[in-house]
N, CA, C and O atoms as a GROMACS GRO file, in nm:
protein
  276
    1MET      N    1   0.084  -0.118   0.000
    1MET     CA    2   0.000   0.000   0.000
    1MET      C    3   0.088   0.124   0.000
    1MET      O    4   0.181   0.133   0.080
    2ARG      N    5   0.061   0.220  -0.088
    2ARG     CA    6   0.139   0.343  -0.098
    2ARG      C    7   0.098   0.438   0.014
    2ARG      O    8  -0.021   0.457   0.042
    3LYS      N    9   0.198   0.498   0.076
    3LYS     CA   10   0.178   0.595   0.184
    3LYS      C   11   0.260   0.719   0.152
    3LYS      O   12   0.351   0.716   0.071
    4LYS      N   13   0.225   0.829   0.219
    4LYS     CA   14   0.301   0.953   0.209
    4LYS      C   15   0.346   0.991   0.349
    4LYS      O   16   0.278   0.965   0.447
    5GLY      N   17   0.463   1.055   0.356
    5GLY     CA   18   0.512   1.100   0.484
    5GLY      C   19   0.626   1.198   0.466
    5GLY      O   20   0.666   1.230   0.354
    6TYR      N   21   0.679   1.246   0.578
    6TYR     CA   22   0.787   1.343   0.579
    6TYR      C   23   0.912   1.280   0.641
    6TYR      O   24   0.903   1.203   0.736
    7ILE      N   25   1.028   1.315   0.586
    7ILE     CA   26   1.152   1.265   0.642
    7ILE      C   27   1.171   1.325   0.781
    7ILE      O   28   1.173   1.447   0.797
    8LYS      N   29   1.183   1.239   0.880
    8LYS     CA   30   1.208   1.282   1.018
    8LYS      C   31   1.357   1.311   1.032
    8LYS      O   32   1.396   1.418   1.080
    9TRP      N   33   1.439   1.215   0.991
    9TRP     CA   34   1.583   1.234   0.982
    9TRP      C   35   1.640   1.126   0.892
    9TRP      O   36   1.584   1.017   0.880
   10TYR      N   37   1.753   1.157   0.830
   10TYR     CA   38   1.820   1.062   0.743
   10TYR      C   39   1.969   1.087   0.750
   10TYR      O   40   2.013   1.201   0.739
   11SER      N   41   2.047   0.981   0.770
   11SER     CA   42   2.192   0.990   0.777
   11SER      C   43   2.251   0.942   0.645
   11SER      O   44   2.246   0.823   0.613
   12PHE      N   45   2.306   1.035   0.568
   12PHE     CA   46   2.371   1.000   0.442
   12PHE      C   47   2.490   0.908   0.468
   12PHE      O   48   2.513   0.814   0.392
   13GLU      N   49   2.564   0.934   0.574
   13GLU     CA   50   2.683   0.854   0.606
   13GLU      C   51   2.648   0.710   0.640
   13GLU      O   52   2.720   0.617   0.601
   14ASN      N   53   2.539   0.690   0.712
   14ASN     CA   54   2.499   0.556   0.754
   14ASN      C   55   2.399   0.491   0.659
   14ASN      O   56   2.384   0.368   0.660
   15GLY      N   57   2.332   0.569   0.577
   15GLY     CA   58   2.241   0.515   0.478
   15GLY      C   59   2.105   0.472   0.529
   15GLY      O   60   2.039   0.389   0.467
   16TYR      N   61   2.062   0.530   0.641
   16TYR     CA   62   1.928   0.497   0.691
   16TYR      C   63   1.870   0.614   0.768
   16TYR      O   64   1.939   0.711   0.797
   17GLY      N   65   1.742   0.603   0.800
   17GLY     CA   66   1.674   0.706   0.877
   17GLY      C   67   1.529   0.668   0.900
   17GLY      O   68   1.494   0.550   0.899
   18PHE      N   69   1.445   0.769   0.920
   18PHE     CA   70   1.304   0.744   0.948
   18PHE      C   71   1.217   0.847   0.877
   18PHE      O   72   1.255   0.963   0.861
   19VAL      N   73   1.101   0.802   0.837
   19VAL     CA   74   0.998   0.889   0.780
   19VAL      C   75   0.879   0.883   0.875
   19VAL      O   76   0.847   0.777   0.929
   20THR      N   77   0.813   0.996   0.896
   20THR     CA   78   0.693   1.001   0.979
   20THR      C   79   0.572   1.003   0.886
   20THR      O   80   0.562   1.087   0.797
   21ALA      N   81   0.482   0.908   0.909
   21ALA     CA   82   0.363   0.895   0.824
   21ALA      C   83   0.242   0.864   0.911
   21ALA      O   84   0.255   0.814   1.023
   22GLU      N   85   0.124   0.894   0.858
   22GLU     CA   86   0.002   0.860   0.929
   22GLU      C   87  -0.040   0.719   0.888
   22GLU      O   88  -0.073   0.693   0.772
   23ILE      N   89  -0.037   0.629   0.985
   23ILE     CA   90  -0.071   0.489   0.962
   23ILE      C   91  -0.170   0.448   1.070
   23ILE      O   92  -0.145   0.468   1.189
   24ASP      N   93  -0.280   0.391   1.028
   24ASP     CA   94  -0.386   0.351   1.122
   24ASP      C   95  -0.430   0.468   1.209
   24ASP      O   96  -0.450   0.454   1.330
   25ASP      N   97  -0.447   0.585   1.146
   25ASP     CA   98  -0.496   0.706   1.211
   25ASP      C   99  -0.406   0.762   1.321
   25ASP      O  100  -0.453   0.832   1.410
   26LYS      N  101  -0.275   0.731   1.317
   26LYS     CA  102  -0.182   0.792   1.411
   26LYS      C  103  -0.046   0.810   1.343
   26LYS      O  104  -0.011   0.734   1.252
   27GLU      N  105   0.029   0.910   1.387
   27GLU     CA  106   0.162   0.934   1.332
   27GLU      C  107   0.256   0.825   1.380
   27GLU      O  108   0.263   0.794   1.499
   28THR      N  109   0.330   0.769   1.285
   28THR     CA  110   0.420   0.658   1.314
   28THR      C  111   0.552   0.681   1.243
   28THR      O  112   0.554   0.732   1.131
   29ASP      N  113   0.662   0.643   1.306
   29ASP     CA  114   0.793   0.649   1.243
   29ASP      C  115   0.819   0.516   1.171
   29ASP      O  116   0.797   0.409   1.227
   30VAL      N  117   0.865   0.527   1.046
   30VAL     CA  118   0.889   0.411   0.963
   30VAL      C  119   1.036   0.412   0.919
   30VAL      O  120   1.086   0.515   0.874
   31PHE      N  121   1.104   0.299   0.932
   31PHE     CA  122   1.245   0.285   0.897
   31PHE      C  123   1.264   0.296   0.746
   31PHE      O  124   1.185   0.241   0.669
   32ILE      N  125   1.369   0.367   0.705
   32ILE     CA  126   1.406   0.374   0.563
   32ILE      C  127   1.554   0.339   0.548
   32ILE      O  128   1.635   0.370   0.635
   33HIS      N  129   1.588   0.275   0.436
   33HIS     CA  130   1.726   0.236   0.405
   33HIS      C  131   1.758   0.283   0.264
   33HIS      O  132   1.672   0.284   0.176
   34TYR      N  133   1.883   0.322   0.242
   34TYR     CA  134   1.921   0.378   0.113
   34TYR      C  135   1.892   0.284  -0.004
   34TYR      O  136   1.868   0.330  -0.115
   35SER      N  137   1.895   0.154   0.018
   35SER     CA  138   1.872   0.058  -0.090
   35SER      C  139   1.728   0.062  -0.142
   35SER      O  140   1.699   0.008  -0.248
   36ASP      N  141   1.638   0.127  -0.067
   36ASP     CA  142   1.498   0.138  -0.107
   36ASP      C  143   1.464   0.272  -0.170
   36ASP      O  144   1.347   0.296  -0.203
   37LEU      N  145   1.562   0.360  -0.188
   37LEU     CA  146   1.539   0.491  -0.250
   37LEU      C  147   1.538   0.476  -0.401
   37LEU      O  148   1.626   0.413  -0.459
   38LYS      N  149   1.436   0.535  -0.466
   38LYS     CA  150   1.421   0.517  -0.611
   38LYS      C  151   1.468   0.636  -0.694
   38LYS      O  152   1.534   0.615  -0.796
   39ASN      N  153   1.438   0.758  -0.654
   39ASN     CA  154   1.474   0.872  -0.739
   39ASN      C  155   1.534   0.986  -0.657
   39ASN      O  156   1.523   1.102  -0.696
   40THR      N  157   1.596   0.956  -0.546
   40THR     CA  158   1.641   1.061  -0.457
   40THR      C  159   1.792   1.081  -0.458
   40THR      O  160   1.842   1.181  -0.406
   41PHE      N  161   1.865   0.988  -0.516
   41PHE     CA  162   2.011   0.995  -0.516
   41PHE      C  163   2.067   1.006  -0.374
   41PHE      O  164   2.173   1.064  -0.352
   42TRP      N  165   1.995   0.951  -0.279
   42TRP     CA  166   2.034   0.943  -0.138
   42TRP      C  167   2.042   1.079  -0.073
   42TRP      O  168   2.105   1.092   0.032
   43ARG      N  169   1.982   1.181  -0.130
   43ARG     CA  170   1.987   1.317  -0.077
   43ARG      C  171   1.855   1.353  -0.011
   43ARG      O  172   1.777   1.430  -0.066
   44LEU      N  173   1.830   1.298   0.103
   44LEU     CA  174   1.708   1.329   0.177
   44LEU      C  175   1.741   1.423   0.291
   44LEU      O  176   1.843   1.408   0.358
   45VAL      N  177   1.654   1.521   0.313
   45VAL     CA  178   1.672   1.612   0.425
   45VAL      C  179   1.543   1.618   0.505
   45VAL      O  180   1.435   1.587   0.455
   46GLU      N  181   1.556   1.656   0.628
   46GLU     CA  182   1.441   1.665   0.718
   46GLU      C  183   1.331   1.750   0.654
   46GLU      O  184   1.356   1.861   0.606
   47GLY      N  185   1.209   1.696   0.655
   47GLY     CA  186   1.095   1.768   0.602
   47GLY      C  187   1.059   1.734   0.459
   47GLY      O  188   0.951   1.770   0.413
   48ASP      N  189   1.147   1.663   0.385
   48ASP     CA  190   1.114   1.622   0.248
   48ASP      C  191   0.989   1.535   0.249
   48ASP      O  192   0.973   1.448   0.334
   49LEU      N  193   0.901   1.559   0.152
   49LEU     CA  194   0.780   1.478   0.137
   49LEU      C  195   0.813   1.360   0.046
   49LEU      O  196   0.867   1.378  -0.063
   50VAL      N  197   0.780   1.239   0.092
   50VAL     CA  198   0.808   1.119   0.015
   50VAL      C  199   0.684   1.030   0.007
   50VAL      O  200   0.592   1.040   0.088
   51GLU      N  201   0.685   0.943  -0.093
   51GLU     CA  202   0.581   0.842  -0.108
   51GLU      C  203   0.653   0.707  -0.106
   51GLU      O  204   0.763   0.695  -0.158
   52PHE      N  205   0.591   0.606  -0.046
   52PHE     CA  206   0.658   0.478  -0.030
   52PHE      C  207   0.557   0.364  -0.014
   52PHE      O  208   0.440   0.387   0.015
   53ASP      N  209   0.606   0.243  -0.033
   53ASP     CA  210   0.528   0.123  -0.002
   53ASP      C  211   0.563   0.082   0.140
   53ASP      O  212   0.679   0.083   0.179
   54LEU      N  213   0.463   0.047   0.216
   54LEU     CA  214   0.482   0.006   0.354
   54LEU      C  215   0.481  -0.146   0.363
   54LEU      O  216   0.388  -0.212   0.316
   55ILE      N  217   0.586  -0.202   0.423
   55ILE     CA  218   0.591  -0.346   0.447
   55ILE      C  219   0.621  -0.369   0.595
   55ILE      O  220   0.666  -0.279   0.666
   56TYR      N  221   0.596  -0.490   0.638
   56TYR     CA  222   0.624  -0.528   0.777
   56TYR      C  223   0.727  -0.641   0.776
   56TYR      O  224   0.711  -0.741   0.706
   57ILE      N  225   0.832  -0.623   0.854
   57ILE     CA  226   0.935  -0.726   0.871
   57ILE      C  227   0.946  -0.752   1.020
   57ILE      O  228   0.985  -0.663   1.097
   58GLN      N  229   0.913  -0.871   1.061
   58GLN     CA  230   0.914  -0.909   1.203
   58GLN      C  231   0.839  -0.807   1.287
   58GLN      O  232   0.890  -0.760   1.389
   59ASP      N  233   0.718  -0.773   1.244
   59ASP     CA  234   0.630  -0.680   1.314
   59ASP      C  235   0.682  -0.536   1.320
   59ASP      O  236   0.631  -0.455   1.398
   60ARG      N  237   0.783  -0.504   1.239
   60ARG     CA  238   0.834  -0.367   1.233
   60ARG      C  239   0.803  -0.309   1.096
   60ARG      O  240   0.805  -0.380   0.995
   61LYS      N  241   0.775  -0.180   1.094
   61LYS     CA  242   0.739  -0.112   0.970
   61LYS      C  243   0.865  -0.070   0.893
   61LYS      O  244   0.961  -0.019   0.952
   62LYS      N  245   0.863  -0.092   0.762
   62LYS     CA  246   0.975  -0.052   0.676
   62LYS      C  247   0.920   0.007   0.548
   62LYS      O  248   0.822  -0.043   0.493
   63ALA      N  249   0.982   0.114   0.501
   63ALA     CA  250   0.944   0.177   0.374
   63ALA      C  251   1.028   0.120   0.261
   63ALA      O  252   1.149   0.103   0.275
   64THR      N  253   0.963   0.091   0.148
   64THR     CA  254   1.034   0.047   0.027
   64THR      C  255   0.985   0.132  -0.090
   64THR      O  256   0.883   0.200  -0.080
   65ASN      N  257   1.057   0.126  -0.201
   65ASN     CA  258   1.021   0.203  -0.322
   65ASN      C  259   0.994   0.349  -0.288
   65ASN      O  260   0.890   0.404  -0.324
   66ILE      N  261   1.088   0.411  -0.218
   66ILE     CA  262   1.073   0.548  -0.168
   66ILE      C  263   1.104   0.647  -0.280
   66ILE      O  264   1.208   0.639  -0.345
   67CYS      N  265   1.012   0.742  -0.302
   67CYS     CA  266   1.027   0.845  -0.405
   67CYS      C  267   0.998   0.982  -0.345
   67CYS      O  268   0.905   0.997  -0.266
   68LEU      N  269   1.078   1.080  -0.384
   68LEU     CA  270   1.048   1.219  -0.346
   68LEU      C  271   0.924   1.265  -0.423
   68LEU      O  272   0.904   1.228  -0.538
   69ILE      N  273   0.844   1.346  -0.357
   69ILE     CA  274   0.725   1.402  -0.423
   69ILE      C  275   0.753   1.549  -0.451
   69ILE      O  276   0.667   1.619  -0.506
   0.00000   0.00000   0.00000
């Protein structure tokens, strides 16, 4: 399912961070990894609006197919 959210923080050096999105009617932080970025060239900054697919891995939320909007 496609979701939209804002970059909470992203570490270019470490290649991961979190996006804040509304999921199940509440704001939730979702893990992001550089390998799931599609058109961003790994240049994400706090506040960027992104769209992504939400998946669950061991009951944890992860964003895939992440695109800047």
